[in-house]
C-alpha positions as CSV (number, residue, x, y, z in Angstrom):
1,M,52.7,122.5,54.9
2,Y,50.4,121.6,52.0
3,P,51.6,121.9,48.4
4,E,49.0,124.8,47.7
5,I,50.6,126.8,50.4
6,I,54.1,125.9,49.0
7,S,53.0,127.4,45.7
8,K,52.1,130.7,47.4
9,M,55.2,130.9,49.4
10,A,57.6,130.3,46.5
11,F,59.6,133.2,44.9
12,S,60.3,131.3,41.8
13,K,60.0,128.0,40.1
14,A,63.5,126.9,41.3
15,H,62.4,127.9,44.9
16,K,59.1,126.1,44.6
17,D,61.0,122.9,43.6
18,L,63.4,123.3,46.7
19,L,60.5,123.7,49.0
20,L,58.7,120.7,47.5
21,K,61.9,118.6,48.0
22,L,62.1,119.8,51.6
23,Y,58.5,118.9,52.2
24,N,59.0,115.4,50.8
25,K,62.1,114.9,53.0
26,E,64.3,114.6,49.8
27,I,66.8,117.1,51.2
28,T,67.4,118.3,54.7
29,R,66.8,121.9,56.2
30,R,70.6,122.6,56.1
31,E,70.8,121.5,52.3
32,Y,67.7,123.6,51.7
33,D,69.3,126.8,53.4
34,R,72.6,126.3,51.4
35,L,70.8,125.9,48.1
36,V,68.4,128.9,48.6
37,Q,71.6,130.8,49.6
38,E,73.3,129.9,46.4
39,L,70.2,130.6,44.4
40,Y,69.6,134.1,45.5
41,E,73.2,135.2,46.3
42,P,74.3,137.8,43.7
43,V,77.1,136.6,41.7
44,P,80.0,139.1,42.0
45,Q,81.0,140.7,38.7
46,P,84.6,140.4,37.6
47,V,86.4,143.6,37.8
48,E,87.7,144.5,34.4
49,K,91.4,146.1,34.3
50,K,91.8,149.2,32.2
């Protein structure tokens, strides 16, 4: 993958950074998957008691 393609694939700046780290072998695919999951997983809202 070339960095130009990575720019087109990325959903956001944070995702682009992760893709570049993966491309440069700074992180493993498993770490990439976990970080993307954390990045895009909706944070559950706390339930307010009435």
